[in-house]
Gaussian input, Z-matrix of N, CA and C with variables (Angstrom, degrees):
# hf/3-21g

backbone

0 1
 N
 C     1     B1
 C     2     B2     1     A1
 N     3     B3     2     A2     1     D1
 C     4     B4     3     A3     2     D2
 C     5     B5     4     A4     3     D3
 N     6     B6     5     A5     4     D4
 C     7     B7     6     A6     5     D5
 C     8     B8     7     A7     6     D6
 N     9     B9     8     A8     7     D7
 C    10    B10     9     A9     8     D8
 C    11    B11    10    A10     9     D9
 N    12    B12    11    A11    10    D10
 C    13    B13    12    A12    11    D11
 C    14    B14    13    A13    12    D12
 N    15    B15    14    A14    13    D13
 C    16    B16    15    A15    14    D14
 C    17    B17    16    A16    15    D15
 N    18    B18    17    A17    16    D16
 C    19    B19    18    A18    17    D17
 C    20    B20    19    A19    18    D18
 N    21    B21    20    A20    19    D19
 C    22    B22    21    A21    20    D20
 C    23    B23    22    A22    21    D21
 N    24    B24    23    A23    22    D22
 C    25    B25    24    A24    23    D23
 C    26    B26    25    A25    24    D24
 N    27    B27    26    A26    25    D25
 C    28    B28    27    A27    26    D26
 C    29    B29    28    A28    27    D27
 N    30    B30    29    A29    28    D28
 C    31    B31    30    A30    29    D29
 C    32    B32    31    A31    30    D30
 N    33    B33    32    A32    31    D31
 C    34    B34    33    A33    32    D32
 C    35    B35    34    A34    33    D33
 N    36    B36    35    A35    34    D34
 C    37    B37    36    A36    35    D35
 C    38    B38    37    A37    36    D36
 N    39    B39    38    A38    37    D37
 C    40    B40    39    A39    38    D38
 C    41    B41    40    A40    39    D39
 N    42    B42    41    A41    40    D40
 C    43    B43    42    A42    41    D41
 C    44    B44    43    A43    42    D42
 N    45    B45    44    A44    43    D43
 C    46    B46    45    A45    44    D44
 C    47    B47    46    A46    45    D45
 N    48    B48    47    A47    46    D46
 C    49    B49    48    A48    47    D47
 C    50    B50    49    A49    48    D48
 N    51    B51    50    A50    49    D49
 C    52    B52    51    A51    50    D50
 C    53    B53    52    A52    51    D51
 N    54    B54    53    A53    52    D52
 C    55    B55    54    A54    53    D53
 C    56    B56    55    A55    54    D54
 N    57    B57    56    A56    55    D55
 C    58    B58    57    A57    56    D56
 C    59    B59    58    A58    57    D57
 N    60    B60    59    A59    58    D58
 C    61    B61    60    A60    59    D59
 C    62    B62    61    A61    60    D60
 N    63    B63    62    A62    61    D61
 C    64    B64    63    A63    62    D62
 C    65    B65    64    A64    63    D63
 N    66    B66    65    A65    64    D64
 C    67    B67    66    A66    65    D65
 C    68    B68    67    A67    66    D66
 N    69    B69    68    A68    67    D67
 C    70    B70    69    A69    68    D68
 C    71    B71    70    A70    69    D69
 N    72    B72    71    A71    70    D70
 C    73    B73    72    A72    71    D71
 C    74    B74    73    A73    72    D72
 N    75    B75    74    A74    73    D73
 C    76    B76    75    A75    74    D74
 C    77    B77    76    A76    75    D75
 N    78    B78    77    A77    76    D76
 C    79    B79    78    A78    77    D77
 C    80    B80    79    A79    78    D78
 N    81    B81    80    A80    79    D79
 C    82    B82    81    A81    80    D80
 C    83    B83    82    A82    81    D81
 N    84    B84    83    A83    82    D82
 C    85    B85    84    A84    83    D83
 C    86    B86    85    A85    84    D84
 N    87    B87    86    A86    85    D85
 C    88    B88    87    A87    86    D86
 C    89    B89    88    A88    87    D87
 N    90    B90    89    A89    88    D88
 C    91    B91    90    A90    89    D89
 C    92    B92    91    A91    90    D90
 N    93    B93    92    A92    91    D91
 C    94    B94    93    A93    92    D92
 C    95    B95    94    A94    93    D93
 N    96    B96    95    A95    94    D94
 C    97    B97    96    A96    95    D95
 C    98    B98    97    A97    96    D96
 N    99    B99    98    A98    97    D97
 C   100   B100    99    A99    98    D98
 C   101   B101   100   A100    99    D99
 N   102   B102   101   A101   100   D100
 C   103   B103   102   A102   101   D101
 C   104   B104   103   A103   102   D102
 N   105   B105   104   A104   103   D103
 C   106   B106   105   A105   104   D104
 C   107   B107   106   A106   105   D105
 N   108   B108   107   A107   106   D106
 C   109   B109   108   A108   107   D107
 C   110   B110   109   A109   108   D108
 N   111   B111   110   A110   109   D109
 C   112   B112   111   A111   110   D110
 C   113   B113   112   A112   111   D111
 N   114   B114   113   A113   112   D112
 C   115   B115   114   A114   113   D113
 C   116   B116   115   A115   114   D114
 N   117   B117   116   A116   115   D115
 C   118   B118   117   A117   116   D116
 C   119   B119   118   A118   117   D117
 N   120   B120   119   A119   118   D118
 C   121   B121   120   A120   119   D119
 C   122   B122   121   A121   120   D120
 N   123   B123   122   A122   121   D121
 C   124   B124   123   A123   122   D122
 C   125   B125   124   A124   123   D123
 N   126   B126   125   A125   124   D124
 C   127   B127   126   A126   125   D125
 C   128   B128   127   A127   126   D126
 N   129   B129   128   A128   127   D127
 C   130   B130   129   A129   128   D128
 C   131   B131   130   A130   129   D129
 N   132   B132   131   A131   130   D130
 C   133   B133   132   A132   131   D131
 C   134   B134   133   A133   132   D132
 N   135   B135   134   A134   133   D133
 C   136   B136   135   A135   134   D134
 C   137   B137   136   A136   135   D135
 N   138   B138   137   A137   136   D136
 C   139   B139   138   A138   137   D137
 C   140   B140   139   A139   138   D138
 N   141   B141   140   A140   139   D139
 C   142   B142   141   A141   140   D140
 C   143   B143   142   A142   141   D141
 N   144   B144   143   A143   142   D142
 C   145   B145   144   A144   143   D143
 C   146   B146   145   A145   144   D144
 N   147   B147   146   A146   145   D145
 C   148   B148   147   A147   146   D146
 C   149   B149   148   A148   147   D147
 N   150   B150   149   A149   148   D148
 C   151   B151   150   A150   149   D149
 C   152   B152   151   A151   150   D150
 N   153   B153   152   A152   151   D151
 C   154   B154   153   A153   152   D152
 C   155   B155   154   A154   153   D153
 N   156   B156   155   A155   154   D154
 C   157   B157   156   A156   155   D155
 C   158   B158   157   A157   156   D156
 N   159   B159   158   A158   157   D157
 C   160   B160   159   A159   158   D158
 C   161   B161   160   A160   159   D159
 N   162   B162   161   A161   160   D160
 C   163   B163   162   A162   161   D161
 C   164   B164   163   A163   162   D162
 N   165   B165   164   A164   163   D163
 C   166   B166   165   A165   164   D164
 C   167   B167   166   A166   165   D165
 N   168   B168   167   A167   166   D166
 C   169   B169   168   A168   167   D167
 C   170   B170   169   A169   168   D168
 N   171   B171   170   A170   169   D169
 C   172   B172   171   A171   170   D170
 C   173   B173   172   A172   171   D171
 N   174   B174   173   A173   172   D172
 C   175   B175   174   A174   173   D173
 C   176   B176   175   A175   174   D174
 N   177   B177   176   A176   175   D175
 C   178   B178   177   A177   176   D176
 C   179   B179   178   A178   177   D177
 N   180   B180   179   A179   178   D178
 C   181   B181   180   A180   179   D179
 C   182   B182   181   A181   180   D180
 N   183   B183   182   A182   181   D181
 C   184   B184   183   A183   182   D182
 C   185   B185   184   A184   183   D183
 N   186   B186   185   A185   184   D184
 C   187   B187   186   A186   185   D185
 C   188   B188   187   A187   186   D186
 N   189   B189   188   A188   187   D187
 C   190   B190   189   A189   188   D188
 C   191   B191   190   A190   189   D189
 N   192   B192   191   A191   190   D190
 C   193   B193   192   A192   191   D191
 C   194   B194   193   A193   192   D192
 N   195   B195   194   A194   193   D193
 C   196   B196   195   A195   194   D194
 C   197   B197   196   A196   195   D195
 N   198   B198   197   A197   196   D196
 C   199   B199   198   A198   197   D197
 C   200   B200   199   A199   198   D198

   B1=1.4496
   B2=1.5204
   B3=1.3124
   B4=1.4589
   B5=1.5178
   B6=1.3261
   B7=1.4591
   B8=1.5279
   B9=1.3353
   B10=1.4628
   B11=1.5184
   B12=1.3011
   B13=1.4581
   B14=1.5238
   B15=1.3186
   B16=1.4608
   B17=1.5209
   B18=1.3282
   B19=1.4525
   B20=1.5197
   B21=1.3301
   B22=1.4679
   B23=1.5158
   B24=1.3008
   B25=1.4581
   B26=1.5285
   B27=1.3082
   B28=1.4582
   B29=1.5268
   B30=1.3297
   B31=1.4581
   B32=1.5238
   B33=1.3227
   B34=1.4502
   B35=1.5152
   B36=1.3032
   B37=1.4571
   B38=1.5286
   B39=1.3250
   B40=1.4584
   B41=1.5225
   B42=1.3227
   B43=1.4601
   B44=1.5170
   B45=1.3239
   B46=1.4556
   B47=1.5208
   B48=1.3059
   B49=1.4553
   B50=1.5316
   B51=1.3008
   B52=1.4579
   B53=1.5229
   B54=1.3142
   B55=1.4487
   B56=1.5233
   B57=1.3302
   B58=1.4546
   B59=1.5220
   B60=1.3362
   B61=1.4630
   B62=1.5240
   B63=1.3018
   B64=1.4656
   B65=1.5222
   B66=1.3162
   B67=1.4520
   B68=1.5226
   B69=1.3331
   B70=1.4703
   B71=1.5239
   B72=1.3302
   B73=1.4611
   B74=1.5257
   B75=1.3150
   B76=1.4583
   B77=1.5299
   B78=1.3081
   B79=1.4619
   B80=1.5284
   B81=1.3283
   B82=1.4575
   B83=1.5228
   B84=1.3268
   B85=1.4589
   B86=1.5208
   B87=1.3248
   B88=1.4566
   B89=1.5226
   B90=1.2998
   B91=1.4664
   B92=1.5285
   B93=1.3126
   B94=1.4676
   B95=1.5233
   B96=1.3335
   B97=1.4673
   B98=1.5246
   B99=1.3229
   B100=1.4653
   B101=1.5213
   B102=1.3305
   B103=1.4629
   B104=1.5235
   B105=1.3438
   B106=1.4688
   B107=1.5276
   B108=1.3077
   B109=1.4670
   B110=1.5205
   B111=1.3170
   B112=1.4567
   B113=1.5238
   B114=1.3200
   B115=1.4670
   B116=1.5249
   B117=1.3366
   B118=1.4700
   B119=1.5273
   B120=1.3280
   B121=1.4676
   B122=1.5246
   B123=1.3254
   B124=1.4631
   B125=1.5194
   B126=1.3427
   B127=1.4632
   B128=1.5266
   B129=1.3375
   B130=1.4621
   B131=1.5210
   B132=1.3190
   B133=1.4616
   B134=1.5267
   B135=1.3202
   B136=1.4659
   B137=1.5197
   B138=1.3290
   B139=1.4667
   B140=1.5218
   B141=1.3301
   B142=1.4662
   B143=1.5201
   B144=1.3256
   B145=1.4623
   B146=1.5200
   B147=1.3309
   B148=1.4593
   B149=1.5243
   B150=1.3314
   B151=1.4658
   B152=1.5225
   B153=1.3235
   B154=1.4544
   B155=1.5265
   B156=1.3209
   B157=1.4662
   B158=1.5246
   B159=1.3145
   B160=1.4670
   B161=1.5220
   B162=1.3276
   B163=1.4619
   B164=1.5279
   B165=1.3167
   B166=1.4703
   B167=1.5183
   B168=1.3282
   B169=1.4759
   B170=1.5261
   B171=1.3339
   B172=1.4706
   B173=1.5249
   B174=1.3137
   B175=1.4670
   B176=1.5294
   B177=1.3159
   B178=1.4613
   B179=1.5218
   B180=1.3284
   B181=1.4684
   B182=1.5255
   B183=1.3411
   B184=1.4677
   B185=1.5263
   B186=1.3332
   B187=1.4659
   B188=1.5273
   B189=1.3120
   B190=1.4605
   B191=1.5438
   B192=1.3218
   B193=1.4541
   B194=1.5262
   B195=1.3380
   B196=1.4700
   B197=1.5241
   B198=1.3276
   B199=1.4645
   B200=1.4632
   A1=110.36
   A2=116.37
   A3=120.37
   A4=110.92
   A5=116.50
   A6=120.38
   A7=111.40
   A8=115.72
   A9=119.10
   A10=110.82
   A11=116.84
   A12=121.01
   A13=110.87
   A14=116.59
   A15=120.57
   A16=111.43
   A17=116.75
   A18=120.69
   A19=110.81
   A20=116.88
   A21=120.75
   A22=110.57
   A23=116.36
   A24=120.75
   A25=110.19
   A26=116.25
   A27=120.99
   A28=110.36
   A29=117.78
   A30=121.77
   A31=110.53
   A32=117.60
   A33=121.38
   A34=110.96
   A35=117.57
   A36=122.01
   A37=110.25
   A38=116.78
   A39=120.28
   A40=111.50
   A41=117.90
   A42=121.03
   A43=110.78
   A44=117.10
   A45=120.50
   A46=111.02
   A47=116.70
   A48=120.66
   A49=110.35
   A50=117.55
   A51=121.23
   A52=111.72
   A53=118.54
   A54=120.77
   A55=112.77
   A56=117.85
   A57=120.79
   A58=110.01
   A59=116.26
   A60=117.99
   A61=111.51
   A62=115.67
   A63=120.59
   A64=108.85
   A65=116.53
   A66=121.19
   A67=111.87
   A68=117.74
   A69=120.15
   A70=110.94
   A71=116.28
   A72=119.82
   A73=110.58
   A74=116.06
   A75=121.57
   A76=110.71
   A77=116.92
   A78=120.51
   A79=112.00
   A80=117.38
   A81=120.16
   A82=112.51
   A83=117.09
   A84=120.28
   A85=110.70
   A86=115.36
   A87=119.12
   A88=108.96
   A89=115.23
   A90=120.43
   A91=110.66
   A92=116.50
   A93=120.71
   A94=111.46
   A95=116.56
   A96=120.01
   A97=110.79
   A98=116.82
   A99=119.82
   A100=110.48
   A101=116.18
   A102=120.56
   A103=111.07
   A104=116.77
   A105=120.61
   A106=110.96
   A107=116.93
   A108=121.07
   A109=110.35
   A110=116.08
   A111=120.78
   A112=111.04
   A113=117.10
   A114=119.55
   A115=111.23
   A116=117.96
   A117=120.96
   A118=110.41
   A119=116.28
   A120=120.19
   A121=111.02
   A122=117.00
   A123=120.15
   A124=111.05
   A125=116.56
   A126=119.87
   A127=111.10
   A128=116.34
   A129=120.46
   A130=111.24
   A131=116.68
   A132=119.25
   A133=110.75
   A134=117.68
   A135=119.92
   A136=110.89
   A137=117.88
   A138=120.69
   A139=110.29
   A140=116.15
   A141=120.23
   A142=110.75
   A143=117.25
   A144=120.93
   A145=111.10
   A146=117.04
   A147=120.67
   A148=111.17
   A149=116.55
   A150=120.16
   A151=110.36
   A152=117.13
   A153=121.04
   A154=110.75
   A155=117.03
   A156=120.41
   A157=111.26
   A158=116.62
   A159=120.22
   A160=110.70
   A161=116.68
   A162=119.24
   A163=111.11
   A164=117.83
   A165=121.13
   A166=110.13
   A167=116.43
   A168=119.98
   A169=111.32
   A170=116.14
   A171=119.57
   A172=110.98
   A173=117.38
   A174=120.68
   A175=110.56
   A176=117.12
   A177=120.58
   A178=111.18
   A179=116.03
   A180=120.48
   A181=110.79
   A182=116.88
   A183=120.57
   A184=110.85
   A185=116.05
   A186=120.03
   A187=110.27
   A188=115.82
   A189=120.90
   A190=110.61
   A191=117.94
   A192=122.55
   A193=111.91
   A194=117.54
   A195=120.56
   A196=111.13
   A197=116.78
   A198=119.88
   A199=110.23
   D1=-43.83
   D2=178.13
   D3=-63.70
   D4=-39.88
   D5=179.50
   D6=-65.01
   D7=-39.47
   D8=177.93
   D9=-62.07
   D10=-42.39
   D11=179.43
   D12=-61.66
   D13=-47.20
   D14=-179.10
   D15=-65.98
   D16=-39.59
   D17=-179.01
   D18=-65.56
   D19=-45.32
   D20=179.11
   D21=-63.98
   D22=-40.38
   D23=179.80
   D24=-63.34
   D25=-41.21
   D26=179.94
   D27=-65.12
   D28=-41.09
   D29=178.77
   D30=-62.44
   D31=-46.78
   D32=-179.77
   D33=-63.01
   D34=-39.73
   D35=179.66
   D36=-64.10
   D37=-41.17
   D38=179.60
   D39=-66.73
   D40=-36.60
   D41=177.78
   D42=-63.41
   D43=-41.68
   D44=179.98
   D45=-63.90
   D46=-39.15
   D47=-179.62
   D48=-67.22
   D49=-42.33
   D50=-177.52
   D51=-69.55
   D52=-28.95
   D53=-176.39
   D54=-72.81
   D55=-25.40
   D56=179.98
   D57=-95.29
   D58=136.46
   D59=179.13
   D60=-69.31
   D61=150.21
   D62=178.71
   D63=-69.49
   D64=155.95
   D65=-176.02
   D66=-61.33
   D67=-36.34
   D68=178.41
   D69=-66.14
   D70=-43.20
   D71=177.53
   D72=-63.04
   D73=-39.18
   D74=-179.37
   D75=-62.91
   D76=-41.64
   D77=-177.96
   D78=-72.68
   D79=-23.05
   D80=178.38
   D81=-78.80
   D82=-17.42
   D83=179.00
   D84=-71.86
   D85=155.85
   D86=176.51
   D87=-76.00
   D88=168.13
   D89=-179.18
   D90=-61.62
   D91=-39.93
   D92=-179.90
   D93=-65.84
   D94=-41.09
   D95=179.32
   D96=-65.47
   D97=-42.03
   D98=177.94
   D99=-62.91
   D100=-40.61
   D101=179.13
   D102=-62.55
   D103=-42.57
   D104=179.17
   D105=-62.13
   D106=-47.69
   D107=-179.41
   D108=-62.26
   D109=-44.14
   D110=-179.44
   D111=-64.34
   D112=-42.11
   D113=-179.68
   D114=-66.81
   D115=-36.41
   D116=176.68
   D117=-63.22
   D118=-43.64
   D119=179.17
   D120=-64.23
   D121=-39.29
   D122=178.63
   D123=-65.02
   D124=-41.55
   D125=178.60
   D126=-62.11
   D127=-43.53
   D128=179.10
   D129=-62.64
   D130=-42.99
   D131=-179.31
   D132=-67.62
   D133=-36.32
   D134=177.72
   D135=-66.52
   D136=-38.39
   D137=177.26
   D138=-61.53
   D139=-43.14
   D140=179.40
   D141=-64.65
   D142=-42.01
   D143=179.81
   D144=-64.95
   D145=-42.01
   D146=179.25
   D147=-64.70
   D148=-40.57
   D149=178.32
   D150=-64.27
   D151=-40.30
   D152=178.59
   D153=-64.52
   D154=-45.34
   D155=178.28
   D156=-61.89
   D157=-39.97
   D158=179.12
   D159=-62.31
   D160=-44.08
   D161=-179.91
   D162=-67.33
   D163=-36.35
   D164=177.24
   D165=-64.15
   D166=-43.80
   D167=178.87
   D168=-62.52
   D169=-42.13
   D170=179.21
   D171=-62.90
   D172=-42.62
   D173=178.72
   D174=-65.44
   D175=-39.28
   D176=178.67
   D177=-63.17
   D178=-40.83
   D179=178.44
   D180=-64.75
   D181=-40.00
   D182=177.69
   D183=-62.57
   D184=-44.14
   D185=-179.84
   D186=-65.45
   D187=-42.00
   D188=-178.46
   D189=-64.56
   D190=-38.97
   D191=-179.68
   D192=-70.51
   D193=-29.03
   D194=179.65
   D195=-70.04
   D196=-30.98
   D197=-178.54
   D198=-78.42

């Protein structure tokens, strides 16, 4: 069980590292390319934040209605 936890954690960590460009690759990109990549990442993070807020609001409404 402990090995499974460590193995899964290691896999997830490696995926996160591979998804982000290396600093050297990032510096070789043009300003426009960096801006595009950065704006895409910001949009994705905002979507995740909005989804999280929506689920929190829904749970709060459920709790409030139960009382």
